[in-house]
C-alpha positions in Angstrom: 91.5 116.4 139.9 93.7 115.2 137.2 94.4 111.7 138.6 90.5 111.5 138.7 90.1 112.0 135.1 93.0 109.8 134.2 91.1 107.2 136.6 88.0 107.7 134.4 89.7 107.4 130.8 91.4 104.1 132.1 88.2 102.8 133.8 85.6 103.4 131.2 87.8 102.3 128.3 88.2 99.1 130.7 84.3 98.5 130.7 84.7 98.0 126.9 83.7 94.3 125.8 84.0 93.4 122.3 83.1 89.8 123.3 79.3 91.5 124.5 79.6 93.6 121.3 79.9 90.5 118.7 77.5 88.3 120.7 75.3 91.1 120.1 75.7 91.3 116.3 75.6 87.4 115.9 72.7 86.9 118.0 74.5 85.0 120.3 73.4 85.0 124.2 76.8 84.5 126.0 75.5 84.4 129.6 73.7 81.3 128.8 75.9 79.2 126.6 79.3 78.2 127.4 80.9 79.2 130.2 78.0 81.8 130.7 81.6 84.6 130.9 81.4 87.3 128.2 85.4 86.7 127.7 87.7 85.5 125.3 87.6 81.8 126.2 83.6 81.7 125.7 84.0 83.8 122.9 86.1 81.2 120.8 83.8 78.3 122.2 80.4 80.0 120.9 81.8 82.1 117.8 84.8 80.4 116.8 88.8 81.3 116.9 88.6 84.3 114.8 85.9 86.0 117.6 88.4 85.2 120.3 91.4 86.8 118.5 89.6 89.9 118.1 88.4 90.1 121.7 91.8 89.3 122.9 93.4 92.1 121.1 90.9 94.5 121.9 91.3 93.5 125.7 94.9 94.1 125.5 94.1 97.1 123.0 92.0 98.9 125.2 94.9 99.2 128.0 97.7 100.1 126.0 95.1 102.9 124.5 94.2 103.9 128.3 98.3 104.2 129.1 99.0 106.1 126.3 96.2 108.3 126.2 96.6 109.5 129.8 100.3 110.0 129.4 99.7 112.0 126.2 97.0 114.3 127.9 98.5 114.7 131.1 102.3 114.5 130.9 102.5 116.5 134.2 100.8 113.9 135.7 103.5 111.6 137.9 102.0 108.0 137.5 99.2 109.0 134.7 100.4 105.9 132.6 100.2 103.5 136.1 97.0 104.8 137.2 94.9 104.8 134.0 96.4 101.0 133.4 95.0 99.8 136.9 91.6 101.7 136.5 91.5 99.7 133.0 91.8 96.7 134.4 89.8 97.4 137.3 86.9 98.5 134.3 87.5 95.2 132.9 86.9 93.0 135.9 84.1 95.3 137.3 82.6 97.1 134.2 79.3 99.4 134.9 
């Protein structure tokens, strides 16, 4: 049960997409312009380098938070950090 909770924490943190949030706030449709991918490179193309840096830091930060949060909440689970980190990557690639 603890591994499931750790996996869900990582997965749902991974589903967070700063490029989507910024594009929505600025009124930019990332799926029909640029490369069509709601990621860092398309954020740079459509919204500038500052948006790209913010999106990149968010992507790295959400993985760090997932690992640290899992280790903090479940110190007795042997591979909590690794499980949350893997789930975060899967949430990033396959968001809900």
